[in-house]
N, C-alpha and C positions, 0 to 999 in steps of 0.2 A: 338421540333417536330422531331421524329426519321425518319419517312418515310411517305411521303404524297401519298395517293392513286392516281393512274394514271388518274382516272376520273376527277380530278380537273385541269389537265394541260390545258384543252381547255378554261378555264375561265380567264387565265392570272394571274400573281402573284402580283397584286396590294397590297401594304402594307401601312396601315394608322397608327393605334395606336398599340403600343406594351405594354399591361398591364401586371403587374407582382404582385404576392402576395406570399411572402415566410414566412411561419409560422413554428416556432419551439416550441414544447411543452415539458415541463419538470415538475418535481415534486418539490415543494417548500413548506416546512412546512406542508406536507401531502396533499397539494392541487395541481391540475394541473394548470399550468400557462403558458402564452405565454412568453417564455424566449428570443426569438429573432423574430423580425418582420421587413420585408422590403417590401414596396409596391411602385408601379409606376402606376400613373393614366392611365386609368380610374378605376383600381381596388383599392378598399379600404378594410380595415379590422377593424371591431369594437373591442373594448377591450373585454376580456373574461368576460362572465356573468356566474352566478351560480344559475339558477332558480329551480333546482331539490331539493325539500324538503328532499327526502329520500337519495339523493346523493349530499350532499352539496359541495363536492370537485370535482364534475364533471363539466368540463368547456364547455360552449357553445361559439363558435367563429363564427361570421357572416361575410361572404364575401359580399361586395357591389360593385356596379358600378356607377360611376358618369355620365355615358353616356346613361343610360336608356335602356341598352341592348347591343347586339353585332351587330356591323355595318360592312359594307363591308371593307375588308382589315385588320380587327382587328386580332391581334395575342395575345391571352390571355394565360398566364402561371401561374399556381398555384402549389406551392410546399409545402407539409405538411410533417413534420417529428414529429412523436409521440415518445417521449423518453421513456425509460424503466419505466413501471409502471404507465404511464399516462392514463387518461380516458377523452375523449372529443367528442363533436359533432361539425363538420364543416358543416355549412349550408348557405343558402342564405336568404335574406330578402323577396324575391318575385320570381316569375317565371322569367326565362331568355328568353327574347324576341330576336329572331334572325331576324333582319330587312331585308327588300327588298334590293336587290343588283343589281346595273346596270352593274357592272363589278367586276372582282375579286371574292374572297371568304373570309370567316373568319375561323379561327382555334382556338381551345382551348386545351391546354395541362395541364393535372392534374397529378401530381406525388405525391404518398403517400408512406411513409416509416413508418412501425410500428415496433418498437423495442421490446425487450423481455418484456413479461407481459403487454403490452399496450392494450388498447381497444379504438378504434376510429371509429366514425360514419361519413361517408361522405354522407350527405343526402340533396342535393340541391333540390329546388323546380323544377317544370317541365320546360322542354324546349318547346318553342313555335316557330317553324320555319314559318315565314311569307311567303307570295306569292313571288316567284322569289328569295328566299334566298338560299345560298350555305354554308354549314357548315361541318367542320370536327372536331371531338373531339377524342382525344387519352387520355386514362387513364392508368397509369402505377403504379401498386401496388407492393411493396416489403414488405414482412411480416415475422417476426420471427415465429418459429413453435408454440410458446405459446402465440402469439399475436392474436387479433381478429380485423378484419376490416369489418364493414358493409358499403356496397356501393350501392347506389340506383340511377337508371336512370328512369326518366319519360319523355316520348316524346308524344306530342300532334300532331294531324293531321294538326294543324294550328289554325287560328282564326275562328273556326267553327261558332261562333255566327255572324260573318261578312260574312259568305258564303264561306270562304276559307277552303278547305278540300283536303289535299295532293296537294297543289298548289306550294310547294317549288320545287326548281330545284334538290337539292341533300342534304341529311343529312346522313353522314357517321360516325358511332360510333365504336370505337375500344377499347377493354379493355384487357390488359395483366397483369397477376399476377405472381410474382416470389417469391422464398424464398430469404433469405438474402445472399445465396451463388450464386444467379443468375440463379437458375434452374427454368425453366418455369413450372408453376403449371397448368395454363389454359389460353386460349385465346378465346375471344368472339368478333365477328365482325358483325355489322349490317349495310348494305348499302341500303339506300332507295332512289331510283330515280323514281319518279312517271311517267316520260315519257317512262321508260323502263320496268316497272313492274306494276302489278295491286295491289296497296297497300290496296285498299278496301278488296280485297280477302285475302291478307296477314294478315291483321288485323282482319279478321273475321267479317267485317262490323262494327267494333268498331273504335273509334277515339282516344283512349289513350292506350299507350303501356308502361309497366313498367317492369324493371328487378331489383331484389334485390339480391345482392351477400352477403352471410354470410361466410366470409373467416375465418375459425377457425378450430382447432383440438379438441375443447371441446364438448363432449356429443352430437355428431351429430345425433345419433339414436333417442334420446328423442326429440331433437329440430325438426327433420323431422316429427315425429309423431304429435307433437303439432301443427306445422304449417299446416300440411295436414288437421287435424281436423278443424282448423280455416277456411281454404279455403272451406271445405265442408259445414260448418255451415253458412257461409256468402253467399253462392251461386254464388260466382264470377267465371268468366271464367279464371281460374288460375291453376297453378301446381307447385309442389316443387320437385326438383331433386338434386342428389348428384353432387358435383364438382369432377373433376379428382384428383388423388393422395390423396384422403381422406382429402381434404383441406377445406371442408365445404359444403354449400348448396346454391342453387339459386332458386329464385321464379320468375315466369313470370306471368304477369297479363294483361288481355285485358278487357277494359270497355269503356263506354261512359261517366261515371261520375268521375270527378277528386276527388270528395269527397269520393267515395267508394274506389278508388285506394289508396288515402292517408290513409284512415282508415285501410285497410288491411295492408298497409305498417307499420303503427303504431303497429298493432298487432304482426307483424313479429319482429319488433324491441323489443317490450316488452318480447317476448319469448327468443330472443337472449340474451337480457340483463340478464334474470334470470339464464341462463346457462353459460354465457361467461364472465361477468364482474368479475374480481378477487375479492376474499373476502377482500383483503387489501385495496380496493378502497372505 
């Protein structure tokens, strides 16, 4: 964790579990494989699977937690390096539940490095911050010019079926993306503190917020056109815009249905794959 926002200082620095998952991907016999793996409980990593019929060498890697979510004091660290020419999806088995906290806070750091010609999807299921939870997540991406990274964040207002609606204390998300020389390409920060701001207004009365970053230099004009048409046809409250330095696109979605959010996300992924997966994969 590079820099903790000052808003968390009032909660104290209780530290409980330090989970770690380090995943290195490389190509072996034409297939993307996990060539190095290191984990520390409660984080676990399932062996690579290859479920794509049309992309038999495309690896799926699942992150899991033995603790059933993120608890007070947790410090989770995920480090993914996609070697040259690899193609993979890193995802979770289920939604990430951020549990109630009596003291302290929890953090999660995700670092992604995409080497030359690689294609990597970081597509976890949604974050669900429970009542009285405090959570900070920092994502740091380093990408080669000819690499592609798809990164998705989905945040729910809480356990809305149980009557919780923006009842968490704080949820702070920060994403920074760099090239391999360390030049900042873009930074995106979202700080949500229900006691200090009207999140119902900020979310347009919706309860689910999602951002998809398509970090790539491949065919952005065509991708933007296709994604925009898909948004219009599905009727979602969403939009597609360009990222700075001509490094890709981002899509923002607001809705009350997790199924609609996920479905539009799948459409964006399909479009990105058609344009960005190298022909050699």
